[in-house]
C-alpha positions as CSV (number, residue, x, y, z in Angstrom):
1,M,18.1,43.9,165.9
2,G,17.0,46.4,168.8
3,Y,13.9,48.9,169.0
4,P,11.4,49.2,167.4
5,D,11.7,45.6,166.1
6,T,12.8,44.0,168.9
7,F,12.6,44.8,172.7
8,E,15.0,43.3,175.3
9,G,14.3,42.0,178.5
10,F,14.9,39.5,181.4
11,R,13.0,36.1,180.9
12,I,12.5,32.8,182.3
13,A,12.8,29.9,180.3
14,D,11.9,27.0,182.8
15,Q,9.4,27.1,185.7
16,K,11.4,24.8,187.8
17,K,14.4,27.0,187.4
18,W,12.3,30.1,188.2
19,T,15.0,32.4,189.4
20,D,17.2,31.9,186.3
21,F,16.8,35.0,184.4
22,K,18.2,35.5,181.3
23,K,18.5,38.9,179.1
24,E,17.3,38.3,175.5
25,E,15.6,40.0,172.7
26,F,11.9,39.3,171.9
27,K,9.4,40.5,169.2
28,P,6.6,42.7,170.3
29,K,3.2,42.7,168.9
30,K,2.6,44.7,165.7
31,F,2.2,48.5,166.5
32,G,-1.3,49.7,166.1
33,E,-2.7,53.3,165.6
34,H,-3.9,53.1,169.4
35,D,-0.5,52.0,170.7
36,I,2.1,53.6,172.6
37,D,5.6,52.5,172.9
38,I,7.1,53.0,176.5
39,K,10.8,53.0,177.3
40,I,10.7,51.6,180.7
41,E,12.3,53.6,183.7
42,C,11.2,51.1,186.4
43,C,8.8,48.3,187.2
44,G,7.6,47.0,190.5
45,V,7.4,43.2,191.4
46,C,4.5,41.7,192.1
47,G,3.4,38.5,193.6
48,S,1.7,37.4,190.5
49,D,5.1,37.6,188.9
50,V,6.3,35.0,191.2
51,H,3.1,32.8,190.9
52,T,3.6,32.7,187.4
53,I,7.2,31.8,186.8
54,N,7.3,29.3,189.7
55,G,4.0,27.4,188.1
56,G,2.1,28.3,191.4
57,W,-0.8,29.5,189.0
58,G,0.0,26.7,186.5
59,E,1.6,26.5,183.2
60,A,2.8,29.7,181.3
61,P,3.8,30.4,177.9
62,L,7.7,30.2,178.0
63,P,10.0,32.1,177.7
64,I,8.2,34.8,179.5
65,C,9.1,38.6,180.7
66,V,7.0,39.2,183.7
67,G,6.5,42.5,185.3
68,H,3.1,44.5,185.1
69,E,4.0,47.4,187.3
70,V,5.5,49.8,184.6
71,V,6.7,53.3,184.7
72,G,8.5,55.1,181.7
73,K,8.7,57.6,179.0
74,A,6.4,57.6,175.9
75,I,8.6,57.6,173.1
76,K,6.2,56.6,170.0
77,V,2.4,57.0,169.9
78,G,0.0,55.8,167.1
79,D,-1.9,58.0,164.9
80,E,-5.0,57.8,166.8
81,V,-3.7,58.3,170.3
82,K,-5.4,61.1,172.1
83,T,-4.4,60.7,175.9
84,V,-0.6,60.7,175.7
85,K,2.0,62.4,173.5
86,V,5.8,61.8,173.2
87,G,8.0,62.6,176.3
88,D,5.1,61.9,178.9
89,R,5.8,59.9,182.0
90,V,3.1,57.1,181.9
91,G,2.4,53.9,183.7
92,V,1.0,50.6,182.7
93,G,-0.8,48.0,185.2
94,A,-1.9,44.4,185.0
95,Q,-4.0,44.8,181.7
96,I,-2.7,45.7,178.3
97,W,-5.7,45.5,175.9
98,A,-9.5,44.9,175.9
99,C,-12.2,44.8,173.1
100,L,-13.6,48.2,174.5
101,K,-16.8,47.1,172.8
102,C,-18.6,44.6,175.0
103,P,-21.2,45.6,177.8
104,Q,-18.5,45.2,180.4
105,C,-15.9,47.6,178.6
106,K,-18.8,50.0,177.9
107,S,-19.8,50.1,181.6
108,D,-16.3,50.9,182.9
109,N,-15.8,47.3,183.6
110,E,-13.0,46.7,181.1
111,N,-10.9,44.8,183.7
112,Y,-13.7,42.1,183.2
113,C,-13.6,42.0,179.4
114,P,-13.8,38.5,178.2
115,H,-11.3,39.4,175.5
116,Q,-8.9,41.1,177.8
117,V,-5.0,40.6,177.2
118,D,-2.9,40.5,180.5
119,T,0.3,42.6,180.4
120,Y,2.3,39.2,180.1
121,G,1.6,35.7,179.0
122,A,-1.6,36.4,177.1
123,P,-1.9,36.0,173.2
124,Y,-3.4,38.9,171.2
125,P,-6.5,38.5,169.3
126,K,-5.8,37.6,165.7
127,E,-7.7,40.9,164.5
128,V,-5.4,43.1,166.6
129,D,-2.0,41.0,165.7
130,P,-1.9,38.7,163.1
131,D,1.0,36.8,164.8
132,E,-1.1,36.3,167.9
133,T,2.0,37.6,169.7
134,I,2.3,36.5,173.4
135,S,2.3,39.9,175.4
136,Q,5.7,40.3,177.5
137,G,6.0,42.4,180.7
138,G,8.2,45.2,182.4
139,Y,11.2,43.5,183.4
140,A,12.5,44.8,180.0
141,S,13.7,47.7,177.8
142,H,10.2,48.9,176.4
143,I,6.5,48.0,176.4
144,R,3.8,48.4,173.9
145,A,0.4,49.2,175.2
146,H,-3.0,50.1,174.2
147,E,-3.6,54.0,175.0
148,Y,-6.6,53.0,177.1
149,F,-4.3,50.8,179.8
150,V,-1.5,53.8,179.8
151,F,-1.8,56.1,182.6
152,P,-0.3,59.6,183.1
153,I,1.7,59.8,186.3
154,P,1.4,62.8,188.4
155,D,4.5,64.7,188.9
156,A,4.0,64.5,192.6
157,I,4.8,60.9,192.6
158,P,8.3,59.3,192.2
159,S,8.7,56.9,189.7
160,H,9.6,54.0,191.9
161,L,6.6,54.6,194.2
162,A,4.0,55.2,191.2
163,A,5.0,51.5,189.8
164,P,3.7,49.4,192.7
165,M,0.5,51.5,192.7
166,L,-0.5,50.1,189.1
167,C,-1.2,46.8,190.2
168,A,-1.0,46.3,194.1
169,G,-2.4,49.8,194.5
170,L,-5.4,49.5,192.1
171,T,-6.2,45.9,193.1
172,T,-7.0,47.3,196.7
173,Y,-8.4,50.5,195.8
174,S,-11.1,49.3,193.3
175,P,-13.0,47.1,195.8
176,L,-12.8,49.7,198.5
177,V,-14.5,52.2,196.3
178,R,-16.9,50.0,194.8
179,A,-17.9,49.0,198.5
180,G,-18.5,52.7,199.4
181,V,-15.7,53.0,201.6
182,G,-15.5,56.3,203.3
183,P,-16.1,58.3,206.3
184,G,-18.3,56.4,209.1
185,K,-17.3,53.1,207.8
186,N,-15.2,50.4,209.7
187,V,-12.8,48.4,207.3
188,A,-10.8,45.4,208.3
189,I,-7.6,44.9,206.1
190,V,-6.3,41.1,206.7
191,G,-2.5,40.8,205.9
192,L,-0.2,43.6,206.0
193,G,2.0,42.7,202.9
194,G,2.6,44.4,199.4
195,L,-1.4,44.3,198.9
196,G,-2.4,44.8,202.6
197,H,-0.2,48.1,203.1
198,F,-1.8,49.7,200.2
199,G,-5.3,48.6,201.5
200,V,-4.6,50.3,204.8
201,M,-3.1,53.7,203.2
202,W,-6.3,53.8,200.9
203,A,-9.0,53.0,203.4
204,N,-7.5,55.6,205.8
205,A,-7.2,58.3,203.1
206,L,-10.8,57.5,202.2
207,G,-12.0,58.3,205.6
208,A,-12.8,55.0,207.2
209,D,-11.6,53.6,210.3
210,V,-9.1,50.9,209.6
211,T,-8.4,47.5,211.7
212,V,-5.3,45.4,210.5
213,I,-5.8,41.7,211.1
214,S,-2.3,40.1,211.0
215,H,-0.4,36.9,212.1
216,S,2.9,38.9,212.5
217,P,2.8,41.3,215.7
218,G,6.1,43.1,214.4
219,K,4.1,44.6,211.9
220,K,1.8,47.0,214.3
221,E,4.1,49.9,214.0
222,D,3.9,50.0,210.3
223,A,0.3,49.4,210.2
224,L,-0.4,52.5,212.6
225,K,2.0,54.7,210.7
226,L,0.0,53.8,207.4
227,G,-3.1,55.0,209.2
228,A,-4.7,52.2,210.9
229,T,-6.3,53.0,214.2
230,E,-6.4,49.2,215.6
231,F,-4.2,46.1,215.1
232,V,-5.2,42.8,215.9
233,T,-3.1,39.7,215.7
234,S,-4.9,36.6,214.6
235,D,-2.4,33.9,216.0
236,K,-4.4,33.7,219.3
237,K,-7.4,31.5,220.1
238,G,-10.7,33.6,220.1
239,W,-9.1,36.7,218.2
240,A,-12.3,37.3,216.3
241,E,-14.6,37.2,219.2
242,P,-14.3,41.0,220.4
243,L,-14.8,41.7,216.6
244,A,-18.1,40.1,216.0
245,F,-20.5,42.1,213.5
246,K,-17.7,45.0,213.8
247,F,-16.8,45.4,209.7
248,D,-18.7,47.2,207.1
249,F,-16.1,45.6,204.5
250,V,-13.4,43.1,205.1
251,L,-10.6,43.2,202.5
252,N,-8.5,40.1,202.5
253,T,-5.1,40.6,200.9
254,A,-3.4,37.7,202.3
255,D,-2.4,34.6,200.1
256,A,-2.8,32.0,202.7
257,T,-6.6,32.0,202.8
258,H,-6.4,28.2,202.3
259,T,-5.2,28.2,205.9
260,F,-7.9,30.4,207.5
261,D,-10.9,29.3,209.7
262,L,-13.2,31.2,207.3
263,T,-16.0,31.0,210.1
264,E,-13.7,33.1,212.3
265,Y,-13.4,35.7,209.3
266,L,-16.9,35.9,208.4
267,S,-18.2,36.4,211.9
268,I,-16.6,39.9,211.9
269,C,-18.7,41.1,209.2
270,K,-21.8,43.4,209.9
271,V,-25.0,41.9,208.5
272,N,-24.7,41.5,204.8
273,A,-21.2,42.8,204.6
274,T,-18.6,41.0,202.4
275,F,-15.3,39.3,203.1
276,H,-13.5,40.4,199.9
277,Q,-10.5,38.4,198.3
278,V,-7.7,40.1,196.6
279,G,-4.9,37.9,197.5
280,L,-4.7,34.7,195.4
281,P,-3.2,31.5,197.0
282,D,-1.9,28.7,194.9
283,E,-4.1,26.3,196.7
284,P,-8.1,26.2,196.8
285,L,-10.0,27.6,199.5
286,P,-11.2,25.7,202.7
287,A,-14.4,23.8,202.1
288,I,-17.5,25.9,202.5
289,K,-20.9,25.4,203.9
290,S,-23.9,27.8,203.2
291,Q,-24.5,27.6,206.9
292,M,-21.3,29.4,207.3
293,F,-23.1,32.7,206.0
294,M,-26.2,32.5,207.9
295,S,-25.4,34.2,211.2
296,N,-25.0,37.5,209.7
297,G,-25.8,37.3,206.0
298,S,-22.5,37.8,205.1
299,S,-20.9,36.7,201.5
300,I,-17.6,36.3,200.2
301,G,-16.1,37.5,196.9
302,A,-13.0,38.6,194.9
303,S,-12.0,41.2,192.1
304,H,-9.7,41.6,189.5
305,I,-7.4,45.1,189.4
306,G,-9.7,47.8,188.4
307,N,-10.6,50.0,185.7
308,R,-9.2,53.0,184.2
309,P,-11.4,55.5,185.9
310,E,-10.3,54.2,189.3
311,C,-6.8,54.1,188.3
312,L,-6.7,57.9,187.4
313,A,-8.5,58.8,190.6
314,M,-6.2,56.5,192.8
315,L,-3.2,58.5,191.2
316,K,-5.0,61.7,191.7
317,L,-5.4,60.9,195.5
318,A,-1.9,59.5,196.2
319,A,-0.5,62.8,194.6
320,E,-3.0,65.2,196.4
321,K,-2.5,63.4,199.9
322,K,1.3,62.6,199.2
323,L,0.6,59.0,200.0
324,H,3.7,57.0,199.7
325,P,4.0,53.2,199.7
326,M,6.8,51.4,201.6
327,V,9.3,50.5,198.7
328,E,12.7,49.0,198.3
329,T,14.5,49.4,195.1
330,I,16.9,46.8,193.6
331,P,18.8,47.6,190.3
332,I,17.6,45.3,187.5
333,S,20.0,42.5,186.3
334,E,19.8,38.8,186.2
335,E,20.9,38.9,189.9
336,G,18.6,41.7,190.7
337,C,15.5,39.9,189.4
338,A,16.4,36.7,191.2
339,K,16.8,38.4,194.4
340,A,13.5,40.4,193.9
341,V,11.2,37.5,193.0
342,S,13.0,35.2,195.6
343,G,12.3,38.0,198.4
344,V,8.7,38.2,197.5
345,S,8.5,34.7,197.6
346,N,10.2,34.3,201.1
347,N,8.1,37.4,202.3
348,K,11.4,39.3,203.1
349,V,10.2,42.5,201.6
350,R,8.5,45.5,203.2
351,Y,6.5,46.0,201.5
352,R,7.0,46.3,197.7
353,Y,10.3,46.0,195.4
354,T,10.8,48.2,192.5
355,L,13.4,47.6,189.8
356,T,15.5,50.4,188.9
357,D,18.5,51.6,187.0
358,Y,17.2,50.5,183.6
359,D,19.5,53.0,181.8
360,K,22.7,51.1,183.0
361,V,21.3,47.8,181.6
362,F,19.3,48.8,178.3
363,G,21.0,52.1,177.7
364,S,19.9,55.6,177.3
């Protein structure tokens, strides 16, 4: 049937066969007056995609098309859309709808809306879509999104570099700015991967002194290139002792926190500073005792993506300072999708993949 009645994408039908992508048609939600249809140009590959299709985060509604780092061209806009016009290059991140009426939404915390719809794998409320359609993501020909979650992409940022900013970038940018990171602050970024390399880039651009803590000594050169001033390997006994009380904010981007000695990581916080999580492992955190926080009044927290103002500010910062993430591209196909998610799962990528060449598969 094809657009606008159906979209086409690469989907997974069995979490036990999570690299077995099949190209097929699916029906999007009913088009609304605030909706925008985007013909996708490229899509970043996120760890969330892997955790979803392989069952690491539990069951998912199948079949599913993942991908929530989407860049493309607006080809249809609803009658009430004010922020985007047909032909604009735009992006969509990990959230595609919220009520925009609750206290969270009205305080620029729509990323914590209790009624939010994730970009893939979430049902729309009946009042928005009578069929309660399950959202489908960006390994696809098109995506339909509410205008509030569609972001203009600055001309200075190439599409394949902008795509991973829309989830990984925003997920790290938001907690840094909410923590007041800037000149005179000491920040530690734990883990130098898809999330961590963005954390280093943003924290440095915001004016902080940045230390990377990693178990991979071979990543030191990349860390310094991205703006870190120090690199600490955490694979040696006593690594944390010289860092006691050093950091105003610790951003943990690793998804291996269940293997950490949390006492060591909390010890590097200044008094009342936070060890903040954006890496989300499949396994639960280690056992926690209240006494672990008493030596410096530290705390542990986490956050979910970011809001629209933060996303727009992040893209502006990246454009003005010419901040480019480290991205490898893979042409989209059944084999390309499998290669990308396998590479993320096996930590083979430095540091993000973007799926490209959509026109060759879906047509122009």
